[in-house]
N, C-alpha and C positions, 0 to 999 in steps of 0.2 A: 505494499498500499504506498501512496507516495504521502511524504512527511510534510504535514501543515507548515513544517518550518525548511523550507528546502533551502540552499543556498544560492541566490540570485545576484545576476549581476550589478554591482552597485558601483557607485562613485560620487565622490564630492559633489556636492553642488558646486556650478562654476563661479557664482560670487555665493555673497552671505546673504540666505532668502530671508525675506521680512515676514515674518508668520504675524497674522493679528495676534494680537493680546487673548483673545478668546480661547485661544489652543492652549494658553497656561491654566484657566479655570478648568477647561475639559480634561488635563493632565492631572490637576489636582483631583478632580472627581473621581478619577478612572483611578488614582493612584494604586489603590488596593483589588486587584484583580489576577484572577488566573490565565487571561484570554489575551491572544497576541492581537493588537489592534493595529492599521495602517490608514494614514489619511491616502488617498487615492483620487485620481480621476482631475475633474477640471482645476480644481484647487492648488494641487502642484502644477498642473500646467501654467496656471495664472500665476503663480509667485516666481517660476523662469521667466514669465514674459512680464514682469513687475506689475501686473495688472491687478486691479481690485480684487479683493478675494470675499465675498457674501454668503455661499454656500460651501458647505463642509460635507464632504463624501467618507465614511469609515468602512472599511471591510475587516471582518472578525471573523476568528475559527468560531467563536463563540454564537451565541444567539444575539442578532443584531437588536432586538425589541428590548431584550432587557438592559443593555448598555445605552440606549438610548432613553430608555425611561429614569436610569439613574441619572443621565446629564440632564436630562429634563427638572429631576426632583431638586440636584444639588446647587443647578443654576436658577432654579424656581421660575423654569418656564412650561412649556405646554408640550404633552408625549400625545404621539399620535403610533398606532399601532398599522403598518402599510398593509404588508405581506405576511399571512402565518405561513404560507410554503416554504417561501425563501428566508422567512425569520428576519423581516426589515422593520425597522422603527424611525421614528421621526422627532426629535426634538426639535420645537421653537423657541428659541431665546431672544432676550434684549439684551445687548452688552454694550454700554457706550455710546447708547440712542441710535444703535444699529440693530436690526433684526436678522438673526443666523437662522437658515434652515438646515439643519443637522440632521443626515439622514446616516444609518448605522445598519449594513447588512453583513449576514453571514457570507461567507467565501462563495462564489460560483464554482462549485467543484470542491476538491478536497484540500486546494493549498491556494497560497497566494498566486503563484505561478498561473495556475487553473483561472483562477478570478481574472488575473489581468489579461492574458490571452482570449478570455469571452468576452473584452470589452472591443468597442466601436473602432478606435482610431488609436493608434500608438503613442500620440503625444497626452492621450487620456490613459495610456495603461501604464503609466510610472507612479511609483508608491513610498512613503515616507513613514517611516516606524514611528509612533507615537513617544515611544522613548527618546532618549537622549536629547541632543541640541537638534535633531530634525536637519540636518545641514548634510546628509546622505540620501541619494536618489537610489533607489530600487526601480532599474532599467531592464527587464529581459526582453523586451522588444525593439531596442533602441530608438524610442520615441523623442530623448533628447536628442539625439542628432537628425532625427526628421521635423525637429522644431528650430536646430540651428539652420536648415537646408529651406525652411518654409513649405514643408511638405508635409501634406495629408496623405495617409498610410492607413489601409485598412489592418486590422491585427491579425485576419486570419483568411483564406478564402471564402470561409462560410459568414464573416461577420455581416455583411447585407442581406444575404438571403436568409440568414437567423432570423435578424430584424430590419424589414424594410423600411422602417420609419429613419433609419439610420442615413438613409438615403439623403434625405430633407436634412438633416442634422451635420450631414457631410456638405452641404452646399451653404447651409448659415454659417459653419465654422470657418470654413475656407475664406469666404467673404468679409468675415468680421475679424479673422487672424492676418489677413491676408496671406495664405497658403494657396499654393498650387498643388490639385489633386493629381497623384502619379498615375498614369496609365492604367495599370491593372485596378487600380480602385475606381477610377472613373469606369471601363468598362462593366464594373460590377454594379455601379450606379445605374447605368444605363440597364443591363440585363436584368437585374433584381427590383430596383426601385419602383417599377409599377405595381410589385406586391404591395405596395399601399394602398390599395385599393381594397384589400382585404384585412387593412388594420381599422380599429375601431376610430369612429369619426374624431372622439376628442381626443386620440392621441397626434390626429394628422392637421386638427386645428391648431392644438399646443404648437406644435414645430412651427405650424405655417404662420401663425400670429408672430411667433416669435422672431421669424426672418421679417417682416414686414416691419416688426418694430425696432427692428436692429439696424445696423452701418449699411449702406449702399444698398437699399431693397432692391433699387431696380438691377443692380448687377446679380444680385440672387436671382431674379426673376429671371433675367435672360440664361443664367444657366439652367434653372428648372426648367424652363422651356427648350433650351437645348437638350436635355436628357429625354424630353418627352413626358417630365412629370406634373408640369404644371396645369396641363389642360384635365389631368383626372383630379385636379382641386378644384379649379375652376373651368368648367366645361363650358362656359358661355365664349371663352375668348376663343374657339374653334371659328365660329361663325364670324369674327371680328377681320382675320386674316384678310388682307388684302380687299377691303370695302372701301371703294373711294370717296373722297369728299370735294366738294367744290371749296375753290379760294372763300376764306384767306387760309382753309387749312392747307399742309404742304405736305400731309402724310395721309396713309390710309389710315384707317380706324384703328387697329391692333398700333402700328407703330405712333399713333399719336398718343395712344394709352401708354406706352412705354415712355413717352416722353412727358409726359405729363406726371410720372410716377417720379421721374428723375427730379423734375423741376420742383414737385410738391417737397420732395427730400430737402433740395437745397434751399427751399424757403424755409422750411422747419430749421436747417442747420442756421440759418441768417438769424432766426431770432431767439435762437440757443444760446443759452452760457458758452457753449463751444465755438461760437464765433469766430473767427481768425480775419485779420486783415486780409486775406486772400477772398475770405466770403464775398465782402464788394467791390473786388476786383472784375467780376461777371457786371457788365453794364446794369442789366435787369435787376438782378439782386442789390445793386448798388442802389438803387433808386428806390427799394424797398425799404433799405436802411435812413435811405433818406427823408421818404414820405409818411413810414409806417413806426419809424423807431419811437416812438412817443408811447405807441401801445405795448412795446416789446416784454417788459415786465409781467402785465396783463396777460399776454400771451403764452409766455413762459408758463407762468400759474397755470394756466388752463389746460397745455398740452399734456405737462409734468402731474395732473391728476390722475391716478391711474381709473381705470374703468373696472366694470364687475369683474372677479376672478385676476385681479392685478395686471390685466392686459392694460397695453398701452393706448392713449390716444393715437399716437403715431401708428400704431398696428390699425386701427380702425379708418385711417384718412387713409392708409395707402391701399386699403381694401375697396375704400369709395374712390379712388382713383383709379384702380383696375375695374372697375365694375359701373362707372357714371356714362359710359357711352355703352354699356353691353346690349342694349336693345336695337342701338343704330341698326345692325342688319335686318330685324324686324319690322323698322318703320322706314326703311329706304325708298324714296321716288324719286321720278325722275321728272321734271316740268319741261313743258314745251320747248323750251329756250334750251335744256340740256342741264340745265343748274340742277344738282343732286339736293334733295331737303331729306330730313329725318323727322319728320313732326311728330311733337308729343311722344320723342325718345325717352325723355326723362320722366314722364309717367311709368309708361311701359318698363322703364328701366328700374324704377324704385320697387316695382313688384317683380322683379326678377331678383334685387340684390337682397331683398327680404327673403325671399325663398333661399336663396343661397344661404345666409345669415341662418338659417336655421337647418339646412344640410349641414353646416361646418358647427352644430350645436353651440353658436354663440348665445348669450344670453336674450331675455327680450328685449332688455334694455338696448341691447347693442343693435340687434335686429330694426327696432324703431329708427334708432338714430342713423345708421346706415342708409335705412331707405328713406329719411327725410334729406339726407346730405345730397343723396342720386337725385332726389325730386325735385331740388332745387337749387341745383348746380348750375343751372343758367340763369337763374333770376337777377345775380346782378350784373349781367350782360346785356341784358334789357333795360334794366334801368338805366346802364350807360347811355340809353339814346334819348332819356330825356334832359330838359334841360337845366334841370337842378332836381335835385332830392327834395321832397317836401318832407314835412315832418308827418305826415299822413303815409308815405311811402315808406319811410323806416321803421313806422309802427307796423306795417303790414307787413314786413320783410321779415322781422322779428317773432310776431304776432304766429306767423307761418311754421318758422323754422323753429322758435325756441332756442335752447342754449347749443342745438346744432347749425345755428347762423354762423358761430365762429368756424366750426369746419368747411362750412359754404365758403366764407371769404377767404379761408388757407386754399381751400381747391379751386376756386375760379381763378384764383392768382395763376395757380399752376397750369390751369385749362387753356387761359389766353396764353400762355408762354410757348406752352406745348401745342398751340395752334399756329401760330406765326411762324414759330421758328427764329432762323436767322433771318427772316423778310420783317422782324418784329421795328416799329417807328414807333420810335423813344417817345416823342410827344401824345401818340396814342396810348402808350403804357401808362405815362404819367397820368393822363386824363382817367383812365382805368383804376390805377392806384386813387385818385382822390374819390372815386365811388366807393373802393372795398374801405378807404380812410374813415368818409362819413358813414358806413353802416358801422364800424368800429368803436366809432365813438358815440353812436349812439348805444349801443350795447354797454360798454364801459362808461361813459361818462351821462350818460342822459335816460338812464334807465327808470329812474321815480317819474319823468316828465314825460318823456316819449316813449321809449319802450313798453312798460309796462306801470304807469300809473295807477297810485289807488282809487279806485272805483268810487265815483261820488254818488252812487246809488246801487243797491245792491238787485239781485234777483228779486228776493223777497219784497224789499221794498216798492219797486216795481208793481208786481202784480196786488199789494195791498193800496197802491194809489191811484193805478190805472183799472184796475177790478178787473185783472187779466189772469187767465188760469195758466199754468206749468204747461210749457211747450217750446216748439222751437220760437215762438215769437219774441221769448222773451230772451233767448239767447241773441239773437238779430237786433234786439233792441240794444242789450249790455254791448254788443260789437261795436255797433253804430256810438252808442255813448263813448264809448272806450276811443274809437278814432277821433272824435271832436273834441275831448279832453287832450288827447296825444297832439293833435294839431292848433290846440290855442282856442278851438272856437267856443269852447263852454269851459268853466272854471269853480262852479258851484253847483250844489244840489238841486238849486231851483233853478238856475240854466237848465241842466241835464233833465229833469222832469218836466221841464217847457219842450224841449226838445224831444224827449220820449213822446209826450201828448202828440206834437205834430206828427211825427214819423210812425206813431200807430195807425193813423189814419191814411196813411198812403198804400198804394197796391204792393204788393210784395215786389214786384219786379223793382219798384223804386226805391226799395230798402239799401240798406246798409249793402254797399257791393262786396263781391267776395274776395279771396285773397289775392287773388289775380285780376282784379277789374280795378286798378289805379294805375297813374301814371303811365302810362303806355304800354301797360304789360295786360294782355287779353290773354284767354285761354286759348284765343285762333290765332296768335301769334306767331310767324313762321318760327319754327325752332331747328336751326341747321348747327 
């Protein structure tokens, strides 16, 4: 029988590894034990890359659940048994204002060597014994050399076939860490990666959304597409290929979509704390800095606030960019003059986006938000055609979009840049950014007066004062009063009541206009 303590290739770390101080507390908590415990996987890799370490994975020849519970108890954290068969436990603890997720698993196989050999990629198959100073790397598969060579290599010929989700992980890590995928591994990704169709939607969702929320998602998407994997996750993209568009579009629908994703990521980097001087070197992004930087801190806070299940705003935004034109193949028409139109593609696209969200097992909140972004991504472009944005137009935009209007503003800038490409006219871009700036100013600075003013009358008060029963008429009156208040036409309960009395006697067709019925935007407006 293979010993659980085989002699493994070991070497001193190439430099002094800076481990987080929580490891000292874990070592103290586990000082009295019989099991061998090793820090493995991403934490070792990230220490060698001098990257921040947030999650800790341990492998042991004992029961991982029992060890994880001891860590949780000693560090006053929470404990979760994850997998009884594999004896995996999780502790979640707070240390120095940071949350750490600590997973402890029994060896896969009879030894540490078997455990490391069964992992995905060699750079994730290094270990450090929890004893001692933790400056010696156990590296049986030459992961450190692969890391030096910036190479992503599978641990064994069975690595991808054993778990096809590793194909998505390979793409994510290659882009995030700047690695090239070595030929045999790439061949396996192409051969066995389609096996993700048989993997649970939740696992595919988690890997895919992490890719979208990570660095350079446009690069990762192109790799996934080249490997034939992207259409297995988003079947909608197949119909988008080769669908021509009229000017000012310079790309077909699919290439336009990928350019929008790239531009959206550039905009997110421009408003992020990671912005560099090079960010503004791009003329289009430089104007974003010049005209919209007054909202930078507010936009940062918005983007950094996590979605349900700790997914990122960026991931949902990038997904909305991927799907914003997904209904164009279904709505394409050609006019007598040869011009191509996609009337109401955003309406049908919102339906498809919501369906895809549920197929990916996103939350209801995420599905609604995604559909809202896609449904209204054309709105700012239509507002650009008006002479000036009225308070009423601002109110209607935010009433229709809610908080997702911020996402719409971010996406619409990327959509514009992806549409015109190298034909960008700076003055037109400035005019468009001014529209976006007005919308953002309404949301961040005029919320109480324009976006969502405190109602002057409640629905109950309207029913009592006008002797009206509950029903749609009350909702229409409240909408009309809200618009009049936002535009400055009324400012008191008495004025609101007088307007309501006047409006209640109008035919329904003359009542408050719908969400798309103001300032040059109508449901019948051409959408290209």
